[in-house]
N, CA, C and O of each residue as an XYZ file, in Angstrom:
280
protein
N     -30.004     96.887    114.217
C     -28.710     96.314    114.248
C     -28.849     94.844    113.785
O     -29.746     94.146    114.257
N     -27.987     94.366    112.880
C     -28.050     92.991    112.393
C     -27.078     92.342    113.147
O     -25.963     92.847    113.275
N     -27.415     91.133    113.732
C     -26.566     90.239    114.291
C     -25.742     89.495    113.216
O     -26.152     89.291    112.073
N     -24.472     89.089    113.724
C     -23.485     88.422    112.865
C     -24.178     87.067    112.344
O     -24.099     86.752    111.156
N     -24.807     86.343    113.214
C     -25.369     85.068    112.904
C     -26.495     85.160    111.894
O     -26.745     84.196    111.170
N     -27.222     86.360    111.818
C     -28.149     86.445    110.856
C     -27.541     86.859    109.472
O     -28.124     86.493    108.452
N     -26.451     87.569    109.396
C     -25.647     87.871    108.240
C     -25.236     86.571    107.590
O     -25.373     86.362    106.384
N     -24.703     85.669    108.487
C     -24.082     84.255    107.908
C     -25.225     83.454    107.401
O     -25.098     82.781    106.379
N     -26.490     83.501    108.163
C     -27.632     82.799    107.752
C     -28.235     83.395    106.209
O     -28.649     82.606    105.358
N     -28.219     84.712    106.019
C     -28.569     85.239    104.923
C     -27.545     84.878    103.770
O     -28.020     84.566    102.679
N     -26.389     84.897    103.911
C     -25.302     84.565    103.029
C     -25.389     83.196    102.584
O     -25.261     82.852    101.409
N     -25.638     82.333    103.672
C     -25.812     81.023    103.256
C     -27.007     80.663    102.370
O     -26.948     79.809    101.485
N     -28.193     81.442    102.702
C     -29.328     81.274    101.812
C     -29.077     81.678    100.425
O     -29.442     81.033     99.442
N     -28.394     82.851    100.403
C     -28.215     83.306     99.045
C     -27.016     82.499     98.161
O     -26.978     82.599     96.934
N     -26.227     81.842     98.779
C     -25.304     80.780     98.223
C     -25.938     79.742     97.743
O     -25.530     79.211     96.711
N     -27.139     79.235     98.466
C     -27.874     78.160     98.075
C     -28.776     78.398     96.811
O     -29.128     77.504     96.042
N     -29.097     79.714     96.703
C     -30.054     80.159     95.568
C     -29.238     79.688     94.204
O     -28.028     79.905     94.128
N     -29.865     79.117     93.269
C     -29.361     78.733     92.028
C     -28.914     77.360     92.142
O     -28.235     76.864     91.243
N     -29.251     76.682     93.215
C     -28.737     75.184     93.432
C     -29.546     74.309     92.580
O     -29.220     73.145     92.344
N     -30.775     74.960     92.044
C     -31.643     74.054     91.275
C     -31.917     74.751     90.043
O     -31.947     75.982     90.050
N     -32.135     74.049     88.911
C     -32.431     74.460     87.636
C     -33.904     73.996     87.337
O     -34.370     72.969     87.829
N     -34.522     74.732     86.591
C     -35.997     74.391     86.226
C     -36.155     74.296     84.709
O     -35.501     74.990     83.931
N     -37.144     73.312     84.307
C     -37.384     73.119     82.901
C     -38.986     73.122     82.986
O     -39.653     72.472     83.791
N     -39.390     73.848     82.150
C     -41.019     73.998     81.964
C     -41.363     73.223     80.670
O     -40.794     73.432     79.598
N     -42.446     72.213     80.878
C     -42.902     71.602     79.714
C     -44.379     71.922     79.462
O     -45.097     72.300     80.388
N     -44.779     71.791     78.359
C     -46.167     71.976     77.899
C     -46.575     70.790     76.964
O     -46.175     70.684     75.805
N     -47.442     69.881     77.610
C     -47.801     68.653     76.938
C     -46.586     67.814     76.670
O     -46.558     67.053     75.704
N     -45.729     67.919     77.383
C     -44.531     67.020     77.159
C     -43.259     67.604     76.408
O     -42.140     67.092     76.364
N     -43.686     68.798     75.824
C     -42.654     69.393     75.009
C     -41.853     70.621     75.855
O     -42.506     71.410     76.539
N     -40.659     70.696     75.770
C     -39.928     71.691     76.479
C     -40.192     73.069     75.885
O     -40.008     73.303     74.690
N     -40.639     73.987     76.776
C     -40.732     75.438     76.543
C     -39.624     76.148     76.911
O     -39.211     77.062     76.198
N     -39.005     75.790     78.104
C     -37.982     76.656     78.785
C     -37.268     75.606     79.502
O     -37.884     74.686     80.039
N     -35.891     75.709     79.539
C     -34.934     74.829     80.398
C     -33.752     75.520     80.803
O     -33.280     76.488     80.206
N     -33.257     74.961     81.903
C     -32.110     75.337     82.617
C     -32.436     76.904     83.157
O     -31.594     77.796     83.048
N     -33.649     77.102     83.699
C     -33.968     78.384     84.411
C     -33.438     78.364     85.703
O     -33.363     77.307     86.330
N     -33.034     79.515     86.197
C     -32.759     79.682     87.682
C     -34.010     79.984     88.399
O     -35.011     80.270     87.742
N     -34.048     79.946     89.696
C     -35.302     80.141     90.309
C     -35.966     81.424     90.111
O     -37.193     81.488     90.185
N     -35.282     82.408     89.874
C     -35.775     83.770     89.590
C     -36.412     83.783     88.219
O     -37.456     84.383     87.961
N     -35.657     83.028     87.306
C     -36.194     83.087     85.951
C     -37.298     82.301     85.793
O     -38.143     82.652     84.971
N     -37.484     81.052     86.587
C     -38.543     80.238     86.694
C     -39.853     81.185     87.200
O     -40.856     81.281     86.493
N     -39.764     81.692     88.158
C     -40.758     82.638     88.790
C     -41.293     83.664     87.659
O     -42.485     83.837     87.407
N     -40.303     84.261     87.074
C     -40.694     85.244     86.075
C     -41.433     84.633     84.965
O     -42.481     85.129     84.552
N     -40.883     83.499     84.440
C     -41.586     82.753     83.378
C     -42.956     82.223     83.605
O     -43.810     82.226     82.719
N     -43.169     81.729     84.907
C     -44.382     81.304     85.305
C     -45.378     82.377     85.459
O     -46.576     82.178     85.256
N     -44.843     83.629     85.854
C     -45.742     84.715     86.011
C     -46.183     85.242     84.521
O     -47.337     85.629     84.340
N     -45.210     85.241     83.455
C     -45.447     85.502     82.070
C     -46.529     84.557     81.384
O     -47.393     84.981     80.615
N     -46.364     83.104     81.788
C     -47.210     82.140     81.314
C     -48.719     82.362     81.947
O     -49.740     82.188     81.283
N     -48.708     82.736     83.201
C     -49.979     83.014     83.879
C     -50.726     84.256     83.080
O     -51.931     84.175     82.845
N     -50.062     85.247     82.731
C     -50.564     86.388     82.153
C     -51.035     86.022     80.743
O     -52.105     86.446     80.308
N     -50.236     85.241     80.047
C     -50.594     84.820     78.831
C     -51.914     83.978     78.776
O     -52.762     84.233     77.921
N     -52.081     82.988     79.678
C     -53.154     82.135     79.904
C     -54.382     83.110     80.134
O     -55.408     82.938     79.477
N     -54.286     84.110     81.043
C     -55.342     85.158     81.260
C     -55.866     85.869     80.088
O     -57.058     86.145     79.951
N     -54.859     86.182     79.171
C     -55.212     86.946     77.915
C     -55.561     86.121     76.804
O     -56.267     86.619     75.927
N     -55.170     84.915     76.701
C     -55.424     83.968     75.487
C     -56.052     82.792     75.763
O     -56.666     82.251     74.843
N     -56.022     82.206     77.005
C     -56.542     81.113     77.408
C     -55.662     79.810     77.255
O     -56.021     78.667     77.539
N     -54.405     80.216     76.738
C     -53.285     79.113     76.531
C     -51.929     79.708     76.927
O     -51.633     80.871     76.652
N     -51.185     78.936     77.529
C     -51.316     77.350     77.692
C     -52.067     77.207     79.117
O     -51.835     77.933     80.083
N     -52.933     76.230     79.090
C     -53.572     75.841     80.254
C     -52.649     75.242     81.404
O     -51.922     74.260     81.256
N     -52.773     75.904     82.448
C     -51.813     75.410     83.707
C     -51.771     73.932     83.850
O     -50.764     73.289     84.145
N     -52.991     73.436     83.608
C     -53.079     71.897     83.981
C     -52.155     71.132     82.996
O     -51.808     69.992     83.305
N     -51.745     71.668     81.860
C     -50.929     71.068     80.778
C     -49.544     71.198     80.963
O     -48.704     70.589     80.300
N     -49.272     72.119     82.007
C     -47.800     72.432     82.230
C     -47.226     71.429     83.268
O     -47.916     70.890     84.134
N     -45.813     71.222     83.086
C     -45.111     70.403     84.110
C     -43.754     71.056     84.290
O     -43.171     71.633     83.373
N     -43.286     70.934     85.514
C     -41.987     71.481     85.713
C     -41.066     70.306     86.331
O     -41.440     69.475     87.158
N     -39.863     70.409     85.790
C     -38.820     69.497     86.190
C     -37.758     70.344     87.043
O     -37.439     71.483     86.703
N     -37.265     69.745     88.107
C     -36.316     70.428     88.861
C     -35.127     69.700     88.860
O     -35.245     68.560     89.309
N     -33.917     70.059     88.451
C     -32.580     69.525     88.506
C     -31.778     70.175     89.569
O     -31.674     71.395     89.694
N     -31.205     69.268     90.344
C     -30.244     69.701     91.230
C     -28.666     70.013     90.581
O     -27.955     69.163     90.043
N     -28.393     71.170     90.743
C     -26.871     71.496     90.290
C     -25.937     70.921     91.364
O     -26.246     70.912     92.556
N     -24.789     70.445     90.889
C     -23.821     69.928     91.847
C     -22.970     71.062     92.308
O     -22.073     70.868     93.127
């Protein structure tokens, strides 16, 4: 049984999702911008796999900018 307060908390957490947008840069150049949190995590996973396979882009050369949505 789920308590009503738990449902409210879960709904609030879901409504807060997407309150931020992410931009991924490589050596100062924008690779991806205006990503949702889910898109950002998927993109970082893809970049990790690409680095493992090809050696590029090096994670130390990546930056992330987080923008608060109003």
